[in-house]
N, C-alpha and C positions, 0 to 999 in steps of 0.2 A: 189350421195348417199354415205353416210359415213358409215363405218362398225359400229360406235358407236352411230348413230342417235338413239334418244329415241323412234321415231315413226317407226314401222315396214313398210318396203316397200311392195307394192302390190305383187311383184314377189314371195314372200315367201309363199303365200297362197296355191300353188300347191306343196309344198315341201314334199318329201318322206323321212322317217327316214332311213338312212343309217346304217346297222349293222356294217359295217367297216367303217373306217374313210377315205372314198373315194366315188367317184361318184358310185352309184349303177348301172348305165347304161354303162359307158365306163371305169370305174375303174381309172379315172383320180384323181390326188391328190388334196387336197384343195388348194395347191399353184397355181394350174392351173385354178382356178375359175375365172370367169369374174367379178362376184360381190360377196360381203360378207356382211353379217349382223350378228351382235352378239346380242342376246336377253339378255342383261345385267340387264334389268329391273325385270326380274322374275327368280332370282337364285333358285336353288333347293338345299337343304342340303343333303349331303351323310351321310352314316352311321358314318363316323368318323368326322362329323361336318365341312366338307369342302364344299365350294360352287361349283356347276357346273351350266352351262348354255348352252342354245341351241345356236349352231353355224350354220348359214344358208349360203349355197353356191349355186350359179348359175353356172353351168358347162359350158364349151365351146361347149358341145354337145347339150345343151339346157335343160338338166335335172336340176331340182332344188331339193337339198337335204339338210338334217340337220343331225347333230349328237351331242352328248354331249361333252362338252369341256374336260371332264376327259377321254374321249376315244381317245384323240388325241395322236398319237404316239410320242415318244421323238423326238425332233428336232435334225437333223444332223448339224444344224448350231451352236450348242453349243460348246463351247470350250472343247476340250478333253485333257486328260493328255498326254504329249508326251511319246512315248515308252521308256522304260528303256534302257539304253545303257549298254551293257555288257563290262566290263573292264578286 
């Protein structure tokens, strides 16, 4: 199963909407999911005309959950500015 497949997988049928961007059962992050599927076929427009879509996750604990893409917290993998050096 690819995250960007156009056909939704069967396992998403039991998905629960997570109010926070983590597993509602065990609080694991989306990075710990065993499977991921992004519903890119049906984007929703936000008030400021940006797209958002559903992201589905199958957690290691067995819980299947989804959240809106715009609810995703900022990535800690992004490059950050190096701290200023006092001279």
